[in-house]
SENU-30671 format. One line per 3 residues: number of its first residue (from 1); their letters; for each residue x, y, z of C-alpha. Coordinates in Angstrom, 3 decimals. Example, Ala and Ser with C-alpha at 12.3 -4.5 7.8 and 13.67 -1.06 7.14 Angstrom:
BEGIN
1> as> 12.300,-4.500,7.800 | 13.670,-1.060,7.140 .
This chain:
BEGIN
1> mep> 0.139,-0.142,-0.118 | 1.626,3.294,-0.959 | 1.603,5.749,1.559 .
4> mkq> -1.236,8.310,1.787 | -0.804,11.477,1.411 | -2.298,14.261,4.592 .
7> llv> -4.941,17.012,3.317 | -6.078,20.070,5.593 | -9.627,21.196,4.933 .
10> evd> -11.228,24.311,6.551 | -14.997,23.821,6.802 | -17.616,26.057,8.918 .
13> edt> -18.749,25.696,12.415 | -21.998,23.688,11.035 | -20.084,21.747,8.941 .
16> fkk> -17.909,20.721,11.665 | -20.425,20.025,13.591 | -22.379,17.379,11.740 .
19> leq> -19.119,15.784,10.937 | -18.013,15.186,14.125 | -21.277,13.953,15.133 .
22> iap> -21.227,11.353,12.243 | -17.910,10.513,12.472 | -15.886,11.282,15.795 .
25> ars> -11.973,13.063,15.603 | -11.359,10.426,18.206 | -12.150,7.791,16.302 .
28> rrr> -10.509,6.785,12.705 | -13.692,6.859,11.039 | -13.285,10.519,10.548 .
31> saf> -10.334,10.089,8.000 | -12.291,6.817,6.403 | -15.370,8.950,6.320 .
34> ira> -13.475,11.815,4.143 | -11.915,9.632,2.146 | -15.104,7.762,1.372 .
37> aiq> -16.674,10.931,0.542 | -14.083,12.189,-1.454 | -13.989,8.976,-3.513 .
40> kai> -17.632,9.670,-4.157 | -17.713,12.519,-5.488 | -14.477,11.842,-7.636 .
43> led> -16.981,9.122,-9.573 | -20.216,11.082,-9.530 | -18.116,13.439,-11.406 .
46> ler> -17.113,11.063,-13.765 | -20.425,9.792,-14.346 | -21.954,13.228,-15.199 .
49> ata> -19.061,13.632,-17.720 | -19.486,10.383,-18.999 | -23.654,11.302,-19.282 .
52> eay> -22.826,14.564,-20.674 | -20.662,13.080,-23.253 | -23.330,10.811,-24.316 .
55> rrv> -25.947,13.472,-24.222 | -23.327,15.545,-27.026 | -22.636,12.775,-29.159 .
58> pds> -25.273,9.867,-28.808 | -24.942,6.475,-30.001 | -26.140,5.486,-33.129 .
61> pdd> -28.094,2.503,-34.078 | -25.586,1.557,-36.028 | -22.888,1.568,-32.575 .
64> awf> -25.649,-1.311,-31.271 | -23.436,-3.867,-30.906 | -25.761,-5.956,-28.287 .
67> dpr> -26.887,-9.454,-30.097 | -27.711,-11.642,-27.364 | -27.003,-14.803,-29.625 .
70> vwe> -23.340,-13.526,-29.354 | -22.903,-14.242,-25.024 | -24.962,-17.289,-25.437 .
73> rkp> -23.120,-20.039,-24.715 | -23.734,-22.077,-27.256 | -23.545,-25.728,-25.928 .
76> pay> -20.439,-28.324,-26.451 | -19.878,-29.961,-29.061 | -20.581,-33.949,-29.348 .
79> rgr> -17.569,-35.334,-29.439 | -18.858,-39.464,-29.255 | -16.700,-41.506,-26.872 .
82> rrr> -13.018,-42.069,-27.171 | -11.450,-45.183,-28.203 | -8.781,-46.207,-26.424 .
């Protein structure tokens, strides 16, 4: 595991009090909570960017590759009994 970087964040008093209720400083939950919140925000931003890209340039019917027959497993070919 690579070493983590430290980050100093300033928040207003109301936000601080709410954070203290959810993830008190004396527990290790606060750092985990903040890391999870940052990761969630990054993923949501990526999702928004992806959705916006699809709105700007939607898939055309020619781009649709989905054919269920391609993904269905074919039964194994009958090989008969092997002779020894």
